[in-house]
C-alpha positions as CSV (number, residue, x, y, z in Angstrom):
1,S,-6.8,6.0,12.0
2,M,-10.1,7.5,13.2
3,A,-11.3,7.6,9.2
4,L,-9.9,4.2,9.0
5,C,-12.1,3.1,11.8
6,H,-15.3,4.4,11.1
7,L,-14.8,2.9,7.4
8,A,-13.8,-0.3,8.3
9,R,-16.7,-0.5,11.2
10,D,-19.3,0.3,7.9
11,W,-17.9,-2.1,5.6
12,A,-17.7,-5.4,8.2
13,A,-21.1,-4.5,9.2
14,S,-22.4,-4.8,6.1
15,R,-20.9,-8.2,5.7
16,G,-21.5,-9.3,8.7
17,G,-18.5,-8.5,11.0
18,R,-16.9,-6.5,13.7
19,V,-14.3,-4.3,13.8
20,T,-11.6,-4.0,17.0
21,A,-9.9,-0.8,17.1
22,L,-6.2,-0.7,18.6
23,T,-4.6,1.7,19.8
24,V,-0.6,2.1,20.7
25,D,0.2,3.8,23.9
26,H,3.9,4.4,23.3
27,R,4.2,6.4,26.6
28,L,6.8,8.9,25.2
29,R,4.4,11.9,26.1
30,P,2.6,13.1,29.1
31,D,-0.7,13.1,27.7
32,S,-0.5,9.7,25.6
33,A,-2.7,7.4,28.2
34,A,-5.2,9.9,28.2
35,E,-5.7,10.8,24.2
36,A,-5.5,6.8,24.4
37,A,-8.5,6.9,26.8
38,R,-10.3,9.4,25.0
39,V,-10.3,7.2,22.1
40,G,-11.3,4.3,23.7
41,D,-14.4,6.5,24.5
42,W,-15.0,7.6,21.0
43,M,-14.9,4.2,19.7
44,R,-16.9,2.4,22.1
45,A,-19.8,5.6,21.0
46,A,-19.3,4.2,17.5
47,G,-19.8,0.6,18.6
48,I,-16.0,-0.5,17.9
49,D,-14.1,-2.5,20.4
50,H,-11.1,-0.9,21.4
51,H,-8.1,-2.1,23.2
52,V,-4.9,-0.1,24.0
53,L,-1.6,-1.7,24.1
54,A,0.9,0.2,25.7
55,W,4.6,0.0,25.1
56,T,6.2,-0.5,28.6
57,G,9.9,-0.5,29.6
58,P,13.0,2.1,29.0
59,K,12.8,3.9,26.1
60,P,16.2,4.8,23.8
61,Q,18.2,8.2,23.7
62,A,18.5,8.2,20.0
63,G,16.5,6.4,17.7
64,I,13.0,6.7,19.1
65,Q,11.3,7.1,16.0
66,Q,12.5,4.1,14.5
67,A,12.4,2.0,17.9
68,A,8.6,3.7,18.3
69,R,7.3,2.4,14.9
70,D,9.0,-1.6,15.6
71,T,7.2,-1.6,18.9
72,R,4.2,-0.3,17.3
73,Y,4.2,-3.1,14.4
74,R,5.3,-6.0,17.0
75,L,2.7,-5.0,19.4
76,L,0.1,-4.7,17.1
77,C,1.1,-7.9,15.1
78,G,1.5,-9.7,18.4
79,W,-2.3,-8.8,19.6
80,C,-3.7,-9.7,15.9
81,R,-1.7,-13.3,16.4
82,E,-2.8,-14.1,19.7
83,A,-6.4,-12.5,19.4
84,A,-6.3,-15.0,15.9
85,V,-6.9,-11.5,14.1
86,L,-5.8,-12.4,9.9
87,H,-6.1,-8.5,8.8
88,L,-4.2,-5.7,10.4
89,L,-5.6,-2.4,8.7
90,L,-3.2,0.6,8.9
91,A,-3.9,4.2,8.4
92,H,-1.0,4.9,5.9
93,H,-2.5,7.8,3.6
94,R,-1.2,9.5,0.3
95,C,1.3,11.9,2.5
96,D,3.0,9.4,4.6
97,Q,3.3,7.4,1.8
98,A,5.1,10.2,0.3
99,E,7.0,11.1,3.1
100,T,8.4,7.2,3.2
101,V,9.7,7.5,-0.6
102,L,11.7,11.1,0.4
103,H,13.0,10.0,3.1
104,R,14.5,6.7,1.3
105,L,15.9,8.6,-1.2
106,L,17.2,10.9,1.3
107,R,18.5,8.0,2.6
108,A,19.6,6.8,-0.4
109,S,17.7,4.1,-0.3
110,G,17.8,1.1,-3.4
111,T,14.9,1.0,-5.9
112,T,12.9,-1.6,-3.5
113,G,13.3,1.6,-0.5
114,L,11.8,3.7,-3.2
115,S,8.6,1.6,-4.2
116,G,7.1,2.9,-0.7
117,M,4.5,1.0,1.2
118,A,2.7,-1.7,0.0
119,P,-0.7,-1.5,-0.1
120,I,-0.8,-5.1,1.0
121,V,2.0,-7.1,3.5
122,E,2.3,-10.3,4.3
123,A,4.2,-10.7,7.6
124,G,3.8,-14.2,9.3
125,A,0.8,-15.1,10.5
126,V,-0.3,-11.1,10.1
127,R,-1.7,-9.5,6.9
128,L,-1.1,-6.1,7.0
129,L,-3.5,-3.3,5.0
130,R,-3.4,0.0,3.7
131,P,-6.9,0.5,2.4
132,V,-6.4,4.3,2.9
133,L,-3.3,4.6,0.8
134,D,-5.0,6.6,-2.1
135,W,-6.7,8.8,0.3
136,S,-5.3,12.5,1.3
137,P,-5.4,13.9,4.9
138,A,-8.0,16.3,3.8
139,E,-9.9,13.6,2.6
140,L,-9.8,11.7,5.6
141,R,-10.6,15.1,7.3
142,A,-13.2,15.9,5.3
143,F,-14.9,12.2,5.6
144,L,-14.9,12.6,9.6
145,S,-16.1,16.4,9.5
146,E,-19.4,15.0,7.1
147,R,-19.8,12.3,9.8
148,Q,-19.1,14.8,12.5
149,V,-16.7,12.7,14.1
150,D,-13.8,14.4,16.3
151,W,-10.1,13.2,16.0
152,L,-6.8,13.7,17.7
153,E,-3.8,15.2,15.8
154,D,-0.3,13.7,17.4
155,P,1.6,16.5,18.5
156,S,4.9,14.5,17.6
157,N,3.8,15.0,13.7
158,R,4.9,18.4,14.4
159,D,7.9,17.5,16.3
160,Q,10.7,19.2,14.2
161,R,13.2,17.1,16.2
162,F,11.9,14.5,13.7
163,A,13.1,13.9,10.2
164,R,9.3,13.1,8.7
165,A,7.6,16.5,11.0
166,R,10.5,18.5,9.2
167,L,10.1,16.9,5.8
168,R,6.3,17.6,5.9
């Protein structure tokens, strides 16, 4: 996500535009608010507007990752609709795509599901774009390292309670 923010900022600036970064704080881990604030500090230092969108209310006991994903899209798309922003860039990369296809295969998804994530999805008033879908995580980290940009790794990506982490 950090690499995408910097890539998008550079692309938009070269065309006279601007970028706003959105961080979803799912409030599922004790450190999430501090992490979101840290990202906000980094965004401001990079000249990128930043907003934290918090998932408030009770959390489910089961199906937490699906609920978090659904809530994340609801919050992100809702912010975009309210701000009249058409394009929502998502930082899914090559390994996310492979995990999606493998996860769907294991769940006996049909051929549509096995096609993976589309690079462009029309979602009502918002268009979802995945511009780094062909990048590997190593390429994204190298991009940040070359520019001396810090980033955070989401600890839930290593949490073995979740199928995606086990697939990795």
